[in-house]
C-alpha positions in Angstrom: -7.7 -55.1 24.8 -7.4 -58.7 22.9 -8.2 -58.8 19.0 -11.0 -61.0 18.6 -11.7 -62.8 15.7 -13.6 -65.5 13.8 -11.2 -67.5 11.5 -12.8 -68.7 8.3 -11.6 -71.5 6.1 -11.5 -72.1 2.3 -12.1 -68.1 1.5 -13.3 -68.1 -2.1 -11.5 -64.6 -3.2 -12.7 -64.9 -6.7 -16.3 -65.2 -6.2 -18.3 -64.4 -3.2 -15.7 -65.2 -0.7 -17.7 -67.3 1.4 -16.5 -69.4 4.1 -16.5 -73.2 4.1 -16.5 -73.4 7.8 -15.4 -72.2 11.0 -12.0 -73.1 12.4 -12.2 -75.6 15.5 -10.3 -73.1 17.6 -12.5 -69.7 16.6 -12.4 -67.5 19.8 -15.7 -66.7 21.1 -15.6 -62.4 21.2 -16.6 -61.1 24.6 -19.4 -58.5 24.5 -18.1 -54.9 25.6 -20.5 -52.5 27.7 -21.7 -49.7 25.8 -21.4 -47.4 29.0 -19.2 -49.3 31.8 -20.6 -47.2 34.0 -24.3 -47.8 33.1 -26.3 -46.9 30.1 -27.9 -43.4 30.3 -31.7 -43.7 31.1 -31.2 -47.2 32.4 -34.5 -48.5 34.1 -32.4 -51.1 36.1 -29.1 -53.5 36.4 -30.2 -56.4 34.8 -28.7 -58.0 31.3 -31.7 -56.0 29.4 -30.4 -52.7 30.7 -26.8 -53.1 29.5 -26.2 -52.5 26.0 -23.2 -54.3 24.4 -21.1 -54.5 21.5 -19.6 -57.7 20.4 -16.6 -57.2 18.2 -16.1 -59.9 15.7 -12.5 -58.6 13.9 -11.6 -59.9 10.5 -8.5 -62.1 10.2 -5.5 -59.7 9.9 -4.6 -62.0 6.7 -7.5 -60.7 4.8 -8.5 -57.6 6.5 -9.5 -54.4 4.6 -10.0 -52.2 7.2 -13.6 -51.5 6.8 -16.2 -52.2 9.6 -19.9 -52.6 10.1 -22.0 -52.0 12.9 -24.8 -54.7 12.9 -28.3 -54.2 14.2 -30.4 -57.4 14.5 -34.0 -57.3 14.0 -36.9 -58.7 16.3 -39.5 -56.1 16.3 -37.9 -54.0 18.8 -39.0 -56.5 20.9 -36.1 -59.4 20.6 -32.9 -60.0 18.9 -32.6 -62.4 15.9 -29.1 -64.4 15.9 -29.0 -64.9 12.4 -29.3 -61.3 11.6 -26.4 -60.4 13.8 -23.8 -63.6 14.5 -24.5 -64.9 11.0 -23.7 -61.3 9.2 -20.8 -61.1 11.2 -19.4 -64.5 10.1 -20.5 -63.5 6.3 -18.7 -60.1 6.7 -15.6 -61.2 8.3 -15.4 -63.9 5.5 -15.4 -60.7 3.0 -12.5 -59.1 5.4 -14.9 -56.8 7.1 -14.6 -56.4 11.0 -18.2 -56.7 12.5 -19.6 -55.3 15.6 -23.1 -57.0 16.7 -25.0 -54.4 18.8 -27.0 -55.6 21.5 -29.8 -52.7 22.1 -32.5 -51.9 24.4 -35.9 -53.3 23.9 -39.6 -52.4 24.1 -40.5 -55.5 26.4 -37.7 -54.2 29.0 -39.6 -50.6 29.1 -37.5 -48.7 26.6 -38.8 -46.4 24.2 -37.3 -44.1 21.7 -34.4 -42.6 22.1 -32.7 -45.3 24.0 -32.2 -47.4 20.7 -30.7 -44.7 18.9 -28.7 -43.7 21.7 -27.4 -47.1 21.9 -26.7 -47.7 17.9 -24.9 -43.9 18.0 -22.8 -45.1 21.1 -21.9 -48.2 19.1 -20.9 -46.3 16.3 -18.8 -43.8 18.3 -17.2 -46.6 20.3 -16.0 -48.3 16.9 -14.4 -45.0 15.9 -12.8 -44.5 19.2 -11.2 -47.8 19.1 -10.3 -47.7 15.6 -6.5 -47.8 15.8 -6.7 -50.7 18.1 -9.1 -52.5 16.2 -7.1 -52.0 12.8 -10.2 -50.0 11.4 -10.7 -47.1 9.4 -12.6 -44.7 10.9 -14.0 -43.3 7.4 -15.2 -46.9 6.4 -17.8 -47.9 9.3 -21.0 -48.9 7.8 -24.3 -50.1 9.8 -26.3 -52.7 8.8 -29.6 -53.8 10.0 -32.8 -55.9 9.0 -36.6 -55.6 10.0 -36.7 -53.4 13.1 -32.9 -53.4 13.3 -33.3 -52.0 9.7 -35.3 -49.4 11.1 -32.8 -48.3 13.6 -30.0 -48.8 10.8 -31.9 -46.0 8.8 -32.5 -43.9 12.1 -29.1 -43.5 12.6 -28.0 -42.9 8.7 -30.8 -40.0 9.0 -30.5 -38.6 12.5 -26.6 -39.0 13.1 -24.4 -36.1 14.7 -20.8 -35.1 14.7 -20.2 -35.7 18.5 -19.6 -33.3 21.2 -16.2 -32.1 20.9 -16.3 -30.7 24.6 -17.8 -33.9 26.2 -15.6 -35.2 29.1 -16.3 -38.8 27.7 -13.7 -39.5 24.5 -16.0 -41.6 23.0 -19.0 -38.9 23.0 -16.7 -36.6 20.8 -16.6 -39.1 17.9 -19.1 -38.8 15.0 -22.1 -41.1 14.8 -22.4 -40.9 11.1 -22.1 -44.2 9.5 -20.2 -44.1 6.1 -22.8 -46.4 4.5 -26.0 -48.3 5.1 -27.2 -51.6 4.4 -31.1 -52.1 5.0 -32.5 -55.5 4.7 -36.6 -56.0 4.4 -36.5 -53.1 6.8 -39.2 -51.1 8.7 -38.4 -47.4 8.0 -41.7 -45.7 8.1 -43.9 -45.0 11.3 -46.8 -44.2 9.0 -49.2 -46.2 6.9 -46.7 -48.9 6.0 -45.1 -49.5 9.2 -45.0 -52.6 11.3 -47.5 -52.1 14.2 -45.5 -54.2 16.5 -42.3 -52.5 16.2 -43.9 -49.1 16.2 -45.6 -49.9 19.3 -42.4 -51.3 21.2 -40.6 -48.4 19.7 -42.9 -45.8 20.7 -45.6 -47.0 22.6 -49.3 -47.3 22.2 -50.4 -43.8 21.1 -47.5 -41.7 20.3 -47.7 -38.0 19.0 -48.0 -37.2 15.3 -44.4 -35.3 15.3 -42.9 -38.5 17.1 -44.2 -40.5 14.0 -42.8 -38.0 11.6 -39.9 -37.8 13.2 -39.1 -41.6 13.3 -40.7 -42.1 9.7 -37.1 -41.9 8.2 -38.1 -41.6 4.5 -39.2 -38.1 5.5 -35.6 -37.5 7.4 -33.3 -38.2 4.1 -31.0 -35.3 3.1 -27.9 -34.6 1.3 -25.9 -35.8 4.5 -27.5 -39.2 4.6 -24.6 -41.8 3.5 -24.8 -44.3 0.4 -27.5 -47.0 1.5 -28.1 -50.4 -0.2 -31.7 -51.8 0.3 -33.7 -54.8 -0.6 -36.9 -56.2 0.0 -39.3 -59.2 -1.2 -42.2 -57.8 -2.9 -44.7 -60.3 -1.0 -43.0 -59.5 2.4 -46.1 -60.1 4.3 -44.9 -58.5 7.4 -43.0 -55.4 6.4 -44.6 -53.7 3.3 -42.1 -53.1 0.5 -43.0 -49.5 0.5 -40.6 -49.0 3.0 -37.6 -49.9 1.1 -39.3 -47.7 -2.3 -40.4 -44.5 -0.3 -36.6 -44.5 1.1 -35.0 -45.0 -2.1 -37.1 -42.5 -3.8 -36.2 -40.0 -0.9 -32.3 -40.7 -1.3 -32.6 -40.0 -5.1 -34.4 -36.8 -4.5 -31.7 -36.0 -2.1 -28.7 -37.0 -4.5 -27.4 -39.7 -2.4 -26.0 -42.8 -4.1 -28.1 -46.1 -3.5 -28.9 -49.7 -4.8 -32.4 -51.0 -4.4 -32.9 -54.7 -5.3 -36.6 -55.8 -5.1 -37.2 -59.8 -5.3 -40.6 -60.9 -6.5 -41.2 -63.7 -3.8 -39.6 -64.5 -0.4 -40.5 -64.6 3.2 -39.8 -61.9 5.9 -36.7 -62.7 7.8 -34.8 -64.2 5.4 -31.5 -63.0 6.3 -28.7 -64.6 4.2 -31.0 -67.3 2.9 -28.2 -69.7 4.0 -26.4 -70.9 7.4 -22.7 -71.3 8.0 -21.0 -72.2 5.9 -23.2 -70.0 3.3 -22.5 -72.1 0.4 -26.0 -71.4 -1.3 -27.2 -67.9 0.2 -30.0 -65.9 -1.4 -28.9 -63.6 -4.5 -28.8 -60.7 -2.6 -25.7 -61.4 -0.7 -23.8 -61.5 -4.3 -25.4 -58.1 -5.1 -24.1 -56.8 -1.6 -20.7 -58.0 -2.0 -20.8 -56.2 -5.5 -22.0 -53.0 -3.9 -19.6 -53.1 -0.7 -16.7 -53.3 -3.5 -17.9 -50.1 -5.3 -18.0 -48.4 -2.0 -14.3 -49.5 -1.6 -15.1 -51.7 1.5 -13.5 -54.7 -0.2 -9.9 -53.2 -0.9 -7.4 -52.6 1.9 -5.8 -49.5 1.9 -2.9 -48.3 3.8 -2.6 -47.6 7.3 -6.2 -48.9 7.9 
């Protein structure tokens, strides 16, 4: 399989390592089907029934070996490009390979656990191809915004070690991310949820036990990986309590985390800038610092 990469010019290694533009000959990655023979529980054979993973591999000259599964937001009803493609380009500029997930959605008739199954499969697929894609299988994170942040928070709290007896070798891989990045995330299905995301994920009248199961602030334990969270205090769409309550749960469980709450800002902000990302929102610098603390910005032997 060809190694796809986005070539980024003018890498500023001493600061935010933000790119100044894309090379004219940048390759366009081809999406990979998560299940080439059809996704479990597929309702049809249309594009909406075929979850995919699009790999944006970091330039070998600057790659650190770390990788990120990226879950765009969109209320479980769509997928926002600026929370997928744009994030991938920024991550590539940091030397991190990015894999943008196209997961199944509520308007196409899908409900939980289809979305979680897609995210878990994406994580397993990255690990399965780690050697081929020059990725360290022990440095693969998940990043999500808004409802994509709910999916990411679901994966960090509902992962498994894989099925050692599975006939499909991909299914033998662990779905546990090594870290989570939750951007103005929907995390709770309770009082502070986003009603549209909950409806698309769980339907109109989900049982109380399912609401609790997918309120991920209630599912944190010592096996939850380190997390970075950011939100704006006046977010009019997704209450900041989602991030505050999740961070409190991480603290109680003894899980390392970073939490950044900004006084003002609209929902769906993303990086706060378009390529070439010259003036991104301050959270971007905070994230880069934190990724360095987690060892995602340093190359390691045999990565």
